[in-house]
C-alpha positions in Angstrom: 0.1 0.0 -0.1 1.2 3.5 -0.7 0.8 4.6 3.1 3.2 1.6 3.9 5.5 2.8 1.4 5.4 6.4 2.5 5.9 5.3 6.3 8.8 3.1 5.2 10.4 6.0 3.3 9.9 8.4 6.4 11.6 5.8 8.6 14.5 5.6 6.6 14.8 9.6 6.4 14.5 9.4 10.3 17.3 6.8 10.6 19.5 9.0 8.4 18.9 12.0 10.5 19.8 10.0 13.7 22.8 8.7 12.2 23.9 11.9 11.1 23.4 13.5 14.6 24.7 10.3 16.6 27.9 11.9 17.9 25.7 14.7 19.7 23.2 12.3 20.9 25.8 10.3 22.3 27.0 13.2 24.3 23.7 14.3 25.4 22.5 12.9 28.6 19.0 14.1 28.2 18.4 11.3 25.8 18.8 8.9 28.7 16.3 10.6 30.6 13.6 10.0 28.0 14.3 6.3 27.8 11.6 3.8 28.6 11.8 0.1 29.1 12.3 -0.7 25.4 12.2 2.7 23.6 13.7 6.2 23.7 12.3 9.5 22.7 14.6 11.2 20.1 14.3 14.8 18.9 14.9 15.0 15.0 14.7 18.3 13.2 11.2 18.8 11.6 10.8 17.1 8.3 8.5 19.4 5.7 7.1 18.1 2.5 7.8 20.5 -0.3 4.6 21.7 -1.8 3.6 24.6 -4.2 1.6 27.6 -2.7 -0.3 29.6 -5.0 0.0 33.3 -4.4 -2.4 36.3 -4.6 -3.4 37.3 -8.5 -2.7 41.1 -7.7 1.1 40.2 -7.0 3.4 40.0 -9.8 5.8 37.1 -10.6 9.4 36.8 -9.2 11.4 40.2 -10.0 8.4 41.8 -11.5 7.0 45.3 -10.8 8.5 48.3 -9.8 10.1 48.7 -6.2 13.2 50.0 -4.1 15.3 48.8 -1.4 13.3 49.2 2.1 10.1 48.8 0.5 7.5 46.3 1.9 7.6 42.9 0.8 3.9 41.9 1.2 1.4 41.8 4.2 3.0 41.6 7.6 6.5 41.7 6.3 9.3 44.2 7.0 11.9 45.8 4.8 15.6 45.9 6.1 16.2 47.8 9.4 12.7 47.7 10.3 11.5 45.8 13.4 8.0 44.0 13.4 5.6 43.5 16.1 5.8 40.7 18.4 4.4 37.6 16.8 1.6 35.1 18.1 2.4 32.3 16.0 4.7 29.0 17.1 8.1 29.2 16.4 9.8 26.1 14.8 10.1 23.0 16.8 11.9 19.6 16.7 9.9 16.4 16.5 10.4 13.8 19.0 10.0 10.3 17.8 10.0 7.0 19.6 12.9 4.9 18.6 13.1 1.4 20.0 16.6 0.3 21.5 16.9 -2.6 19.2 16.5 0.1 16.2 18.8 2.4 18.2 21.4 -0.4 18.4 21.3 -1.1 14.5 22.0 2.4 14.0 25.0 2.3 16.3 26.0 -0.7 14.6 25.8 0.9 11.1 27.5 4.2 11.9 30.4 2.9 14.3 30.6 -0.3 12.1 30.3 -2.5 15.1 30.9 -6.3 14.3 28.5 -8.8 15.5 29.5 -10.6 18.8 30.2 -14.4 19.0 28.9 -15.6 22.1 30.9 -18.2 24.2 30.0 -20.6 26.6 26.9 -23.0 27.4 23.4 -21.9 27.0 21.9 -21.9 30.5 19.1 -19.0 30.8 15.9 -20.5 29.6 12.9 -18.4 28.2 9.4 -19.6 27.2 8.6 -19.6 23.5 5.2 -20.1 22.1 5.5 -22.3 18.9 2.6 -23.1 16.9 2.6 -26.8 16.1 -0.9 -27.8 14.5 -4.8 -27.3 13.8 -7.6 -28.2 16.2 -11.3 -27.6 16.0 -11.8 -25.4 19.0 -9.7 -22.2 20.1 -10.1 -18.4 20.3 -11.2 -16.3 17.4 -7.8 -14.7 17.1 -6.5 -18.0 16.2 -8.9 -19.0 13.8 -7.1 -20.2 10.3 -9.4 -19.0 7.9 -7.7 -21.1 5.2 -8.2 -24.2 6.7 -11.9 -23.3 7.9 -12.7 -22.6 4.3 -11.4 -25.9 3.1 -13.2 -27.7 5.6 -16.6 -25.9 4.7 -15.7 -26.7 1.0 -15.1 -30.5 1.6 -18.5 -30.6 3.9 -20.8 -28.8 1.3 -19.2 -31.3 -1.6 -19.6 -34.4 0.5 -23.3 -33.5 1.1 -24.1 -32.2 -2.3 -24.8 -28.5 -0.9 -22.1 -27.3 -3.4 -23.1 -25.7 -6.6 -20.7 -25.0 -9.0 -22.7 -22.6 -10.8 -23.3 -20.6 -7.5 -20.0 -21.1 -5.8 -20.9 -19.6 -2.1 -19.0 -21.2 0.5 -20.7 -20.8 4.0 -18.7 -22.3 7.1 -20.1 -23.4 10.0 -19.3 -23.7 13.4 -17.9 -27.2 12.9 -15.8 -26.1 9.8 -13.8 -23.8 12.2 -10.2 -24.5 12.6 -7.6 -22.8 15.0 -3.8 -22.9 15.4 -2.8 -24.9 18.3 0.3 -24.2 20.2 2.7 -25.5 22.7 5.3 -23.6 25.1 8.7 -24.6 24.7 11.8 -23.8 26.8 14.3 -22.1 24.7 17.8 -21.9 26.0 19.4 -18.3 25.4 22.9 -17.0 25.3 23.5 -15.0 28.5 26.0 -12.2 29.7 26.9 -10.1 32.4 28.2 -6.4 32.5 30.2 -5.7 35.9 30.3 -1.8 35.9 32.8 -0.3 38.2 33.5 3.4 39.1 35.7 5.2 41.3 33.8 7.6 43.7 36.5 9.2 45.4 36.7 13.0 45.8 38.5 13.5 42.4 35.6 12.3 40.5 33.3 15.2 40.1 29.6 15.3 38.9 30.7 15.7 35.3 33.0 12.7 35.2 30.2 10.7 36.7 27.5 12.1 34.0 30.1 11.0 31.4 30.1 7.3 32.9 26.3 7.5 33.1 26.1 8.2 29.2 28.7 5.8 28.3 27.1 2.9 30.2 23.9 3.7 28.6 25.1 3.1 25.0 27.3 0.0 26.1 24.2 -1.7 27.5 22.0 -0.7 24.6 24.7 -2.4 22.0 25.2 -5.4 24.3 21.5 -6.2 24.8 20.9 -6.2 21.3 23.6 -9.2 21.0 22.3 -11.2 24.2 18.8 -12.1 25.3 19.9 -12.5 28.7 21.9 -9.8 30.1 22.5 -8.7 33.9 24.1 -5.4 35.0 25.9 -5.3 38.2 27.2 -2.3 39.8 30.4 -1.7 42.1 31.6 1.8 43.6 34.8 2.1 45.3 37.1 4.8 46.9 39.6 3.2 49.2 36.9 0.4 50.0 34.6 -1.4 47.3 30.9 -2.3 47.8 28.2 -3.5 45.3 25.2 -0.8 44.9 22.3 -0.7 42.6 22.1 1.3 39.6 20.7 4.6 41.2 23.2 4.6 43.8 25.9 3.9 41.6 25.3 6.9 39.4 24.4 9.3 42.2 27.0 8.3 45.0 30.1 10.5 45.7 32.5 10.1 48.3 35.4 12.0 49.6 38.0 9.2 50.7 41.0 8.0 48.7 41.2 5.4 46.1 42.3 1.7 46.4 41.2 0.4 42.7 42.2 -3.1 44.0 39.2 -3.2 46.4 36.8 -3.0 43.2 38.7 -5.8 41.3 38.7 -8.0 44.3 34.9 -7.7 44.9 34.5 -8.1 41.0 36.2 -11.5 41.1 34.2 -12.6 44.0 31.0 -11.8 42.2 32.3 -13.6 39.1 33.3 -16.7 41.0 30.1 -16.9 43.0 27.1 -16.2 40.3 28.9 -16.4 36.7 30.9 -19.5 35.9 33.4 -18.5 33.2 32.3 -21.5 30.9 28.7 -20.5 31.2 28.4 -16.6 31.1 29.8 -14.0 28.8 31.6 -11.6 31.1 32.1 -7.7 30.2 33.7 -6.0 33.2 34.1 -2.2 32.6 36.0 0.1 35.1 35.9 4.0 35.2 38.2 6.3 36.9 40.2 9.5 36.8 43.6 7.3 37.0 44.6 8.2 40.4 45.4 5.1 42.6 46.6 5.0 46.1 50.0 3.5 45.8 52.7 2.1 43.3 52.0 -1.3 45.3 48.3 -1.1 45.1 48.6 -0.7 41.1 50.8 -3.8 41.0 48.2 -5.9 42.9 45.5 -4.8 40.5 47.8 -5.9 37.7 48.1 -9.1 38.9 44.3 -9.6 39.6 43.5 -8.5 35.9 46.1 -10.9 34.6 45.4 -13.8 36.8 41.7 -13.7 37.7 39.5 -11.1 35.8 41.0 -11.7 32.2 40.8 -15.7 32.5 37.1 -15.2 33.5 35.9 -12.7 30.8 35.3 -11.7 27.1 36.8 -8.5 27.5 38.2 -6.0 30.2 37.4 -2.1 29.3 38.9 0.6 31.4 37.6 4.2 30.8 39.7 6.9 32.2 37.6 10.1 32.5 39.7 13.2 32.6 39.6 15.3 35.9 41.2 18.3 36.9 42.2 16.4 40.4 43.5 13.1 38.7 46.8 12.2 37.7 45.9 9.7 34.9 48.6 7.3 35.9 46.6 4.4 35.8 45.9 4.3 32.4 49.7 4.5 31.6 50.2 1.7 33.8 47.7 -0.6 32.0 49.3 0.3 28.5 52.5 -0.9 29.8 51.5 -4.1 31.2 49.0 -5.1 28.6 50.5 -3.6 25.4 49.1 -6.1 23.1 46.2 -8.1 24.8 43.2 -8.5 22.6 41.1 -8.6 26.1 42.2 -5.7 27.4 40.6 -2.4 25.6 41.6 1.0 27.0 39.8 4.5 26.3 40.5 7.9 27.5 37.6 10.3 27.7 38.5 13.7 28.0 35.0 15.1 27.5 31.6 14.5 26.4 32.6 14.7 22.8 34.9 11.6 23.2 32.1 9.5 24.2 31.1 8.6 20.6 34.9 7.6 20.1 35.0 5.8 23.3 32.3 3.6 22.6 33.9 2.7 19.1 36.8 1.8 20.8 35.2 -0.4 23.6 32.9 -2.2 21.2 34.6 -2.2 17.8 36.5 -5.5 18.5 33.3 -7.4 19.0 34.4 -9.3 21.6 
């Protein structure tokens, strides 16, 4: 139908607009605030369909008739240097459209050239799936099989002599009705867990935490499009670490020092207890401004990563958020000790504009 073609064309135009503005959307935390369970509301520039408009017969064509600079251009219009009265009409507005998180992930994949993830491990999470397996003579009208019902009525009318080839009218009866039958099957789905860790010490300010919040939203959006079963766990740390819920994770600020090893130890405990490495796809992400308590603690972090975290995960992502109070040393240490490990992905996030490139760095390998 023509309306379907127009709708599809409109959706393609909208996808093009979103792709063009994706870097701006990724830097904008307002978008996250508009998300629902499965959709986000994205503002796109108003799209007007060009059309001809008839003018007054009393006016000449383009470039016709006498006139001087500063003459009135028409009713309600002013020449150069003349101010008009305050208007009562609405100004131009952006159009807000609902876009599913699945479609948003597809746009991310197209624009950032993200590869599909190859899940590992056994499939343990089980989901119920309805499968239509046959036809029966009773059922709800919403599942009526019209073609089968028509055939049953035709067979009955032919067998009883009611069918008239010269007047081929088929009138189904109640006993002719056929309905789809179904059964619920348990279907295993590939499962994954993201462990978010964030430094909440005094050197991490509100802007740094907002960058982490935005970045984690886009990481979640992509990974949820790759896995049917995805869990998220949250760890905050200063000199000590503790597991919290998502709201606490993004709204907590402490004033103590920083011992990064405390977060890695807790991460290992959670993975050992709840997520066996041969059955789960594991993605730890750590965000910090790069400050750590001591050289000895950094050495402990390196050992924990090499011996316990990397052996359990698909990839480990470290995002260093630039802070006026942070030294940024931890990123240098990781680069020194893991110069070519494909599981260790490092990203430097100087400001919100760098979120786009950081996401591509984290997810571009498809691990």
